[in-house]
C-alpha positions in Angstrom: 46.1 -65.6 6.5 46.9 -67.7 9.4 50.2 -67.6 10.9 52.4 -70.7 11.1 53.7 -71.4 14.1 57.3 -70.6 14.8 57.6 -68.8 11.5 57.7 -65.2 10.3 55.2 -63.8 7.4 55.2 -60.5 5.8 52.5 -59.4 8.1 54.1 -60.6 11.5 57.4 -59.0 10.6 55.5 -55.3 10.2 53.8 -56.3 13.6 57.3 -56.8 15.0 58.5 -53.7 13.2 55.9 -51.6 15.0 56.6 -53.0 18.1 60.1 -52.2 18.1 59.2 -48.4 17.1 56.7 -48.4 20.1 59.5 -49.8 22.3 62.0 -47.2 21.0 60.0 -44.5 21.9 60.4 -45.0 25.3 64.0 -45.5 25.0 64.1 -42.2 23.6 62.2 -40.8 25.9 64.2 -41.9 28.9 67.4 -40.8 26.8 66.1 -36.9 26.5 65.1 -37.3 30.1 68.9 -38.4 31.4 70.2 -36.0 29.0 68.5 -32.9 30.3 68.8 -34.1 33.8 65.2 -34.4 34.7 66.0 -38.1 35.4 69.3 -39.6 37.0 70.7 -43.1 35.7 73.9 -44.2 36.1 74.1 -46.0 32.9 71.9 -44.3 30.1 73.0 -46.6 27.8 72.0 -49.3 29.7 68.4 -47.7 30.3 68.0 -47.1 26.6 68.7 -51.0 26.0 66.2 -52.2 28.5 64.0 -49.9 27.6 64.0 -50.6 24.3 65.0 -54.0 24.3 62.3 -56.4 26.9 59.2 -55.1 25.4 60.9 -55.5 21.4 62.1 -59.2 22.6 58.8 -59.7 24.3 56.8 -59.3 21.1 59.7 -61.2 19.1 58.8 -64.3 21.3 54.6 -63.9 21.6 54.9 -63.4 17.7 57.1 -66.4 17.0 55.1 -68.8 19.4 51.7 -67.9 17.8 49.8 -69.5 15.3 48.4 -73.1 14.6 
């Protein structure tokens, strides 16, 4: 099934969720490293948000624009 531009079908939503989980893994790793002191970030909430948000939002935009 072809994806229609500027819309989300079930398969696309599943891809976005998988991308979010992958991005969340990086955010979780940074949060753990910051918590145990192996990584020093001034604002761990900002670091986690950026690490999760940037790839997730990029994937959403990519999927939104893809299609016929």
